[in-house]
N, C-alpha and C positions, 0 to 999 in steps of 0.2 A: 504494500500500500504506500509506504513512504517513498519507494523508488519511483513510482508513477507520479507522485506529487512533485518530486524534484524535477522531472522532465517537463511537467506542465508549467511549473514555475519558470523554468528556463525559457520555454517557448513564449510565455506571456511577457517576460522581461525583454526578450529579443524583439517582440512586436512593439513594445513601448519604445524601445530605442530607435527602431525603424521609423516610428511616427514622429520622432524629433529631428529627423534628418532635414537639411535644407537642400532644396533642389534648385537648379539654375532656372532663371526665367527663360522659357523657350521663345517668347515673343521677341526678345532681344536678338535672337539668332536669325531672324528673317532678313532676307535681302530687302533693301529699301525699295518701296514701291509695290511690294507683293500684296499688302493689305488693301491697296486702292486699285489694283490691276483689274481689268474687266474679266468676268468669268469666261472661260473658253466656250466657243460655239459647240453645241452638242449635235452630232449627226446620227442618223439612223444607221444601224449596223450594216444594212444592205449596201448603203453608199460606201461604207468603209471596205466591205468585202469585195465589191465590184469595181472599186476604183483602180487607178493606175498602180501597177506594182512598183515598189521602190527600186531605183537603179543606182548604181555607184558610178560616179564620174571617173574618167581616167586618172585625174589627180588623186581622188580618194583611193583608188586601187593601187596607184604607185606609192602612196603614203603607207598603206597597210603592208604592202610587199616589202617596202624599205624597212619598216619596223620589224617585220618577221625576220628579215635577213640579219638585222642587227642583233636580234635575240638569238638567232642561230650562232652567230659569231661569239656572243657571250657564253652560250652553252658549250661551244667547243673549247673556249678558254677554261671554263670551270672543269670540264671533263679531263682536260690535260693536266690539271693541277695534281700534285702528289697527295695521296690519301694516307693518313696514319693507319697502320695495321693494328687490328684489335679483333676481339672475338665477334664474329658475325659481320664485321664491317665489309669485308670483301664480298660476301654473299649479297648483302644489301646493295652494294655498289653495282654488282652485276645485274640485279633485278632492275635498278633504276636506269642503267644504261639500256637494257632491253626495252623498257617502257619509253624512254626518250627516242629510241630508234623507231618504235612503232608509231609514236606521235609524228615523227618526221615523215614517215611514209604515208600517213593518213592524208586523204584529200581534204583540203580546206573549203 
């Protein structure tokens, strides 16, 4: 009986402490002008589904491909770095390299 009372008292005390916490004002984190911005126009779902499909411009495609190439270069640098030997490190490294290779071969 006393054991259950102690747990109940601890839970009640924790709830009281949580109630005393000060939380930041979320209204102050809004971008200026959000409160007075007009509400977006609502469209029927049919219009959205039957509308023109989004397309990427050549500049957008080049930007994404450039970032992907930069990430591949960083990955190659990291993979070439020496790894400390330890229990299970080599096995994990082998699994991660296989996963990285599978991601490289996957079509984007």
